[in-house]
N, C-alpha and C positions, 0 to 999 in steps of 0.2 A: 297613610291613609287613612283617617280616623271610620272604625266600624258604629256600624246605628244597628237598633234594633227597633222594632213598635211592637205595640201590645195597646189594642183595642177592639172591646167587644161588639163592635157596630160593624158588622162587616163590611158595607158598603164607605160607609173613613176610611175604613183598614185601607182597600183594594185602593182607594182613591188616593193616599197619602204612599202609597207603596208605587204604583203604577204611575203615575205626573209628577212628583218631585223628582227632579234632573239628580241625581244623587251621585251620580260620577261628575257630570260640571261641579257641583258642589264641593267638589275632592271627597265626598263619606264611599264607603261602600255599606251595602246594603244586606245583613247578614242571618236576618230574619224575625219573624213573625209569630205573634200566639195571640190566644184569644180573652187571657187573662192571668194573671197575677202566679195563679199556681201553675199557667202549663207553661208558661212562660221563665217563673224560674231558674228548672234546669236546663234549660238552651241557654240562657242568661251564661251559666257555670262553663258552658264547654264553647261558646260562641268570642265571650270576655270582648263587648260590644265596652266602645269609649263611650259611647251616647249612646240613652234608654229614654225613648222619646215613652209616655203610656201615659191613657183614660185614668181617671180618678176615681170613679164610681161603675165598677166593672163585680160581677159576680165570683162568691172564691173568693179572692183575693182581690183585694184595691187598688189603689196606683200609691197611695201613701206607705201602705204596709208592703206592698213588692218597691220603694223605694226605700225604706230602712231597712231592709235585707241587704239590697244590691249592694248600697253605701256603706254597710257594714265590714260586708264582704271583699268591694273591692272601692275605695274609698275616694278613689280619680275618676270613677265614674259620671260624667253630666246629664241632669235627670230636666226633660222637659215635660210639666204634665199640661193635658192637655182639657179642659172640664167644661161641664155645658151649668157649672152652677156659679153664679158670682157672688160669692159666700166667702166675707175675710176670713171666717173661723179656717175655712179649709185652707186657703193663700198661710194664712197665718203657721198653719203644720207646716206648709211644704217648707216657708220660709225656715221654722225651724230644724228640720231634715236635714237642710242642705239644697232641697231643688233649686237647677240653676234659671228656669225660665215657668213662670205660671200661665198660662196661654188658656184663651177663653175661647169657647165653641159660639159661630161658624167662626173656624181658621182660613186664613185664606194661604193660597200659596207663597203671595208675596211675603206676604210676614211671619209665614214658618224657613223658607228660604233665608230670608232678610236673618232674623234668632239662630237657624242652623248656623251663617256664614261668623254671626258674632262666638259664637262657643265654638266653631272651628280654630279659630285665632287663638280665644282667650284656652283651647287643649296643646295648640304648638307651640304658645307662649313657653303654656309649665310646663312641655314637655325640655322646650330649650332651658330652662330654668334647674331639673334636673339632670341634663346633659351637662348643663357647665357645674353645677353643686357637683357630679360624678368625677367629672376631670376633674376638677380643684380635690376631691378627695383622692382620687388616683394621686395627685402630684406629691400631697402630703403624703400620705402613707407607704409610698414606696419609700420614702428615705427620712422619714421620723419615725423612727425607732425608740428614741429615750425612756419612752412611758412605759411602754410595751414591756421592753428590756427588763426595766426597771421593776416591773409586776411580775414580770415572770421568773426574777432574780431569787425573789421571794418567794414566789410559790414554791417553787423546787427546793429550794432553801426550809422549806417548812415554818414560816416564819408568819402565818395568816391560816385564820381558821377557814372552814368553809362558806359558811358564811359571808367573811371579808373579802374571798374570793371572789363570790356572787358578786359583791359589791363594789367592790376596784374591779372586775371587767364593766360592770353595767355604766363606769363612768367612763371608762375607755370606748365602750360602744363593742365588746367583746361578749358573745354568743360561745357561753362555755358550757351550755347544759347537754350532757348525752350518756349513752348505758356505756362506752368504752373511751379510753386512753392511748395512747400512745404518742414517744418522743422520740424523735430524729433528731440526728445531726448532719451536714454535710457542707463538704469543702466550698470553697469560691475560689475561683478559678486566677495563679498569680497575681503577681504584685503589683508588676509595669503592666504598660495599655496595650492591646490588642486591638482592632477592630472584629475578630475572630470571639474573643474573650468576651467581648462585650456584647455580643448579638446573643452570643449564646447564655450570659446571664439576663439580659434584660428576658430573653425567651422563657426561659426558665422561673424564673422570681414572677414572670407575670402568670405562669400558666395556675401558679397554688396560689395567686391571689385571686385567680377565678375560683374557685372550688372554696365553699364554705367547709370543707372538713380539715380544709388547712389552716394551721395560723402559722403564717412568716415572721419571726421575727431575725433580724441580724444580731446573733449572738456576741461576735466579735470580730477583727478585721480581717477573720480568714475564713470563717465559718457561720453558718447558718441554722436555727434552727426550726424546726417545723414541728407543731403540737397537732397531733392527727385525731379526729376525733369522730364521731357517730356508735351506729347502731353494733351492738355486740356480734350481727352476723354479716355486718359490712365490712371490719375493721379488717380482716385480713385483705380484702379487696382494696381498701385505700392505703394497707403500707405497698401492696407489689406497685402498686399506681406510683407511688411516691418513688419508689424505688425506680423502675421504668424508667420516669419521668427525667432521672436524673446520667442515669446510665448510657439511656439514647440520649442526651444529649452531649454529654462530655465524654461519647464515643467518637463523636470528632478529632479528639485532641488523638487517637488510635496509637497509648501508649505516652505522648511524646510532654505530657502533665500527669502528675501524681491526681489525684481527685478521690475521695472517698464516699461514701456514705454507711452511716451505721442508725440501725433502729433497733430499740430496746426493747422491753418487757410490755405486755398492755396491760393495764389497769382497770377497773372499773367502776374506779370512784377518783373523785379530782383529789382528794385526801393522799392517793395513792400515787401522785406526781412525783412527788420528792423522791420514792423509791424507782419511778420510773427512769427519773433525770443519774440515780443515781448509774443504774442499769446502763444506759446508752454512754454512759463514761463513763463506763471502766472499756465497754466495746469499740469506743471513739480512743483509745489510747491504744488498741491493738495496729493502728493503719503507721506506727514504728514499728512492731515489734513483728509483723505481719506486710511489710510493704507491700508487695502483690497481691494481696489479696483486697479491691477496692469494694467490695458488699462486705457488711461486719454487722451480723447476728451473730443469736446463737445457733445457730448453724454454722456459720463458714469461722467463724472464732476456735482454734483449739483451744480442747481442756488443759489446762495443768496436767502434768506428765503423773500417770501415780507413783507416790513415794517409794523411795528406793531401800532398802534395810539395806545393803551394803553404800552408808551414805560416803562422799568424798569426791575429788574436784573427778576420780575418772568418770562417773557417773553424770558429769555434765557436760552438753557441751560448752566451751568454752567461745564459739563462735559467736552464741547469741549474744556478749556483750562487746559485739567490736566498734570499736572506735565511730566506722560511722554511722552508725544508728546513732549511739548517744549525741554525736555535733548534729545529725537530722534533728533530735527532739529539743536540743536549744536552738538552733536555728528558727522553729517552727510553733512551738506550743507555750500554749498562754499561760501566765504563772500557775493561776487556778489548777490545770492539765500536771503538774508534774506528781503529786500525789498517787495519783491513780494511775498512772504513768508505770513510776517505780514500783508501787503495787502489786502490778499486771510482770514488769519485768523480774519478780522476784517471787514470784509464786512459785517459778521452778527450779530454784536455788535451794528451797528449806532444807530437802537432802544435803547438797552441798557446801551448805550452811557448817555444817560441824567438820570440816576443812578448814584452818586458820589459814594457811597459803592462799589458799581461793578467795577467802573475803578479805583478805589483806592485796591480791591482785584487783579486783573488781572494784576496791578504796581506789589505788592508786590509778588505776584506769580509767574511772569516772576523774581524779584528780588533775589527770595531766590534760585529759581531754575537755575537762573545762577552764584550763590556763589555756591551750592552745584558739580555744574556740575566742576566749576573752582578748589574749593579743593581737586576733584575726579582725577584731572590729579598733581595731587599733589605740585598747587600755593597756595598762603595767597590768600584771599577774596580781603587783596589790590592791587592786581593785576589787579582783575578786575574793582576796584573803579576807579583805577589812570586813569583807558581810557575812563572813561565816566565822560561826560560833562552834564549831565542834572541835575536841581536842583531836590532838594525831593521836588514833585507836591501834596503830603497827604494832606497838610492844602489847596492845589488853587482849583479852579474849573477847572474839566477836559474837555476838548474837543478831537474830536476822533485825531487830530492830533499831540496834546500834549500825547496823547494813545502812537500812533503811533509812534513817536521818542523816549519815552524814551524808547520803548519793543526792537527800533532798536539796540540801543546804547549799552545798554544790552546785546541783545542775539548776535550784530557784534565783539564785543572783545572779549565774548565770544569764538566763532570763531576764532579772531583772534589768542587766546591764544593755543587753541585746534590747530592750524595747526603749530605756532611754536614750541610748544612742542613735536609731530611730528615731523618735522624739524629735534633735535637734535639726535630724536631714530632712523630717518632714514640716518643719517649723519654714524651712528655708520652700520645699514645693507648695506648701500651703501661701506663703507672700505672694507665688508666680502665679496659683491660682484665684489667688482674690484682684489680683493687679487686673488680670486679664478677665477676669468678671467684672471688673468695674467700665473696665474700657470697652467690654461690648456688651453689657448689659442688655443693649436698647434693638439686639440681633434679634431678628422674632425665632431661630434657627439658634439660638445658643440653647445646651443641653449639658449634661454633667458627661455625659461621652468626650463631646467639642471639649470642655475645657480640661477634664482628665488624659486626653487626646495633645495637647499640648504640652503640657504640664508631664507628659510621659511614665503614665503612672494609671491604676486601673480604675474603671471609674466603683468597684467597689469599694478601695480603698482610701481612693477621696475623700466620696461619701464619709466614710467613718471617723477622716480625720476630721473633716471642715464638721462634722456638727461636733466632734470631740470640745476643737478648737477656739468655734465660733461662736458656738452654744446655738447654733440656726444649723436650720438644713439648707443645702445648696437650696433647694427649691423656695424658703421664707426670703433666704439672704436676696435671690435674687426680685424676686416681688417687691420687699423692700424696697431693693432700691428704686426700680421700675414705679413705686409709686410715689415715692419722694420726688421725681422727675414730672409727676403726673401733675402730682398738686400744685410745684412749681409755674410750671405752665399755664393751668389754670388760671392761677393766680396771677401772671403775668402779662399771659395772652390772652387773645382774643377765639382760640384755635376752638372749632368745636369735638366733643369725643372721639370722633373717629379718627380727627387727625390727629390730637394726643394718643390716640390708643398706638396706631403706626410708628409715631413717633416714637414710644415707648419699648417698642415689643412685640405689641398683640395686632396680629395680622385678622383678628375675629372681634371687631371692637365692644357687640352685645358682651364677649366673654370678659373683655376689659371693665365694661362698665358693671356686672356679676362683680366679678375680682375687688372691683373697686368698693362696691357699697359691702363686701361682704368684712375686707378688711381694714375699711376706716368707717364705718358705721354709717355712712351715709353715702346720697347720690353726688354724684360731679356736678350735678346742677345745685345743689344744694350746700355744695363745698362752694361752690362759687360765689352762691349767691351770701355768703358768708357767717355759714357754720365752719369756715377754716381752722384747724387748731395743730 
């Protein structure tokens, strides 16, 4: 219900308007009154009226001055000026400011009620448009991450100056001005579709998208990034809230599925984001090294053991290089993670590197595990070896950098072969998904979750694969299909837009009209009248 505030210095007129206009019947809530602009301004700041009715000539602050200040702070406010002066200059200034109506005294009750009805209708139409715009942005924002991800990749790689960061952020509609910054990474649940996973994911992503202190970006198939921003004094609260939001929602799995969140260092400048990302990436690697630790921070990740003067294999726990851990890395790590994972794995070995038998053990363990993994994909081990350039070092004196390079090459090649193998499988899944969408796009209940369930893949994976392969988000693809059908119906039938909206999958004909104009650059009427393209 729109709220209305009245400013009038003549008490008789003010009380008459306040007491005789049937505000409730007109759909308004009367929220306050004042005798002049100076008295009104602080009250308007607390009551936030949708409509301001004000006299033009008042002591202390006149109606035009009040209107300027109100519209500057609350630009959506509708202002009705009442004046006893039939002066063109006053009217001109009122129009220039953006006043909705300029009424001359004496004002009749009937005339004011007519104006109030018109203003209320305009408020409702504008609110409807804002709601549609917000819905359109939500539909686009949740899955449209290309530009944001590309932007953040350049930021954390240190490829942009601070000025370029602000300029590019502005083009993307992102507000990055803050006193402090922090980066968090968290895992997305499962590759196979499940109703529970879908509900948890939507709830969690929706939570972060509602709060301006979090910028959510899908980082890869299984990981999301959060850029946490805010006042320095509140950062710890934002970080703890982030961890709690993930922990509380993933708690429904009761340990049945692995989940992780890593939170890195806090920086006070945008130029520190590469350093923040390097830190959180190092912590993120520990989900393989400390699989039972779900919250990975500087406090929860174990520091490397102090150097042992008695170098050798006796001082090292060989179980740290168990096959299961290496297999899990090859199964789920992204290629760009491999250097960090190996660096953290090798931190505890620096003392044992002096033992050549131990180094050979690690190399052979890595090699044979990679071969085992690649053959499990249905590939021959030659595929692994042809992508590795490291020589056989078993007869040489091995140093730490040799070991790092050897492990990196074998594991990186194994991960690349996994991704290539998955791509072939995803092509079949994507083909079935597109076929389902093409057959059901007119269903008003069609959603990403519905399609994901049909092809038995998680909504997160389907969204990422769909965007990557189709060069279009799920929402964009469905919208394009629906608009193409709508244009066909507009060209070939006499159906009105409401009927067409239902036929192409929109239960709200007004939202359909909004989307048509948004995507086609014209109204349905203009298209039908000859603006076809």
